[in-house]
C-alpha positions, -999 to +999 in steps of 0.1 A: +129-628+488+115-628+449+085-609+459+104-582+475+133-579+438+097-581+420+087-548+439+124-532+438+123-534+401+085-523+400+096-492+421+123-488+398+109-490+367+083-467+383+107-441+389+120-440+355+092-436+337+081-406+362+118-399+349+112-399+316+080-379+318+097-353+338+126-351+313+096-347+280+080-321+299+112-300+305+118-302+266+084-294+261+091-261+290+127-256+267+104-252+240+077-229+250+105-207+266+124-199+237+091-194+215+081-172+245+117-153+237+110-151+202+076-133+208+088-112+231+116-101+209+089-101+179+067-079+200+098-053+211+109-050+172+068-044+161+064-020+191+096+000+181+088-003+145+048+011+154+064+039+170+084+052+146+055+048+120+030+068+151+061+095+148+065+095+111+027+100+110+022+128+133+049+147+113+032+141+083-005+151+097+013+182+115+025+189+080-009+186+056-024+208+086+000+235+075-006+230+039-042+231+043-038+263+062-014+274+035-037+268+007-066+282+024-051+315+032-038+317-006-075+308-016-091+332+000-060+362-010-066+349-046-105+354-042-097+392-026-075+397-056-100+383-082-127+405-063-107+438-063-103+429-106-137+430-110-140+462-095-110+480-107-127+465-139-162+483-137-145+516-127-125+513-155-156+504-181-174+536-163-146+560-166-136+549-199-174+556-207-176+587-195-143+598-213-160+583-248-189+611-242-166+637-239-148+625-274-183+625-292-193+656-312-223+674-299-255+675-310-269+710-317-302+712-312-323+734-328 
């Protein structure tokens, strides 16, 4: 009977060891599930933040394109104004020269 009692104790000790290992495994599983939850939360927060940044960036890129378009049109119009000023100045100088000839005393050719 003594042998049977020792066998029963060995089995009991084995069961206790398995239960202890299971408890440690459960603790590790719980820690990893908590870490997983924190990581999923962080991912949601970062995904939302990324979405807001992308929306803001898209708006800013659109506004910049509008600025570029307006600047291009304004520069083109200004160039035309400068060309018109140059043409007007040339005409003015030519007409002033013609008018100046009319005010000069006539020379008499003998």
